[in-house]
C-alpha positions as CSV (number, residue, x, y, z in Angstrom):
1,M,-123.7,10.6,64.8
2,S,-120.2,9.7,65.7
3,R,-120.1,7.0,63.0
4,V,-121.3,9.5,60.4
5,F,-118.6,11.9,61.4
6,D,-115.9,9.2,61.1
7,I,-117.2,8.2,57.6
8,V,-117.2,11.8,56.4
9,L,-113.7,12.4,57.7
10,L,-112.4,9.2,56.1
11,L,-114.0,10.1,52.7
12,L,-112.5,13.6,52.9
13,L,-109.1,12.1,53.7
14,V,-109.3,9.7,50.7
15,G,-110.4,12.7,48.5
16,C,-107.5,14.8,49.7
17,A,-105.0,11.9,49.1
18,L,-106.3,11.4,45.6
19,A,-106.2,15.1,44.9
20,V,-102.6,15.4,46.0
21,V,-101.6,12.6,43.7
22,R,-103.5,14.0,40.7
23,L,-102.5,17.7,41.0
24,K,-99.8,19.0,38.7
25,D,-99.5,22.4,40.5
26,L,-97.1,21.7,43.4
27,L,-98.4,24.7,45.4
28,A,-102.0,23.4,45.2
29,A,-100.7,19.9,46.1
30,A,-98.9,21.3,49.2
31,I,-102.1,23.2,50.3
32,V,-104.3,20.1,49.9
33,F,-101.7,18.0,51.8
34,S,-101.9,20.6,54.6
35,S,-105.7,20.2,54.7
36,Y,-105.1,16.4,54.7
37,S,-103.0,16.8,57.9
38,L,-105.6,19.0,59.5
39,L,-108.3,16.4,58.8
40,M,-106.0,13.7,60.3
41,C,-105.7,16.0,63.3
42,L,-109.5,16.1,63.6
43,L,-109.7,12.4,63.3
44,W,-107.1,11.7,66.0
45,L,-108.8,14.2,68.3
46,H,-112.2,12.6,67.7
47,R,-110.8,9.2,68.4
48,G,-109.5,10.3,71.8
49,A,-105.8,10.8,71.1
50,P,-105.2,14.5,71.8
51,D,-101.4,14.1,72.1
52,V,-101.2,12.5,68.6
53,A,-103.6,15.2,67.3
54,M,-101.4,18.0,68.6
55,T,-98.3,16.3,67.1
56,E,-100.0,15.9,63.7
57,A,-101.1,19.6,63.8
58,A,-97.6,20.8,64.7
59,V,-95.6,18.6,62.4
60,G,-98.0,17.6,59.7
61,A,-99.8,20.8,59.1
62,G,-97.2,23.2,60.4
63,V,-93.6,22.3,59.8
64,T,-94.1,20.1,56.8
65,T,-96.2,22.7,55.0
66,V,-93.7,25.4,55.6
67,L,-90.9,23.2,54.3
68,F,-93.0,22.4,51.2
69,L,-93.7,26.1,50.5
70,V,-90.0,27.1,50.9
71,T,-89.0,24.3,48.6
72,I,-91.6,25.3,46.0
73,A,-90.5,28.9,46.2
74,R,-86.9,27.9,45.4
75,T,-87.9,25.6,42.5
76,T,-90.6,25.6,39.9
77,R,-94.3,25.6,40.7
78,K,-95.5,23.2,38.0
79,E,-94.5,19.6,37.8
80,R,-92.8,18.5,34.6
81,S,-94.8,16.0,32.4
């Protein structure tokens, strides 16, 4: 069961990474990137590194997402082609 959970998490991580690269809407990309960070947090926690998981949750999903949202609010939401 643990191996299946790892594979599902890794597939979701790859899917999130590809979605962030492909999205043209920067707000949607920031939200998907935040979910990527939360999935990484789950992966680190499942692998037995709670300190790294807490850091990923605080910095990756917390601070970085807030900085992205503030930046998007001060600029345009759509990426130029």
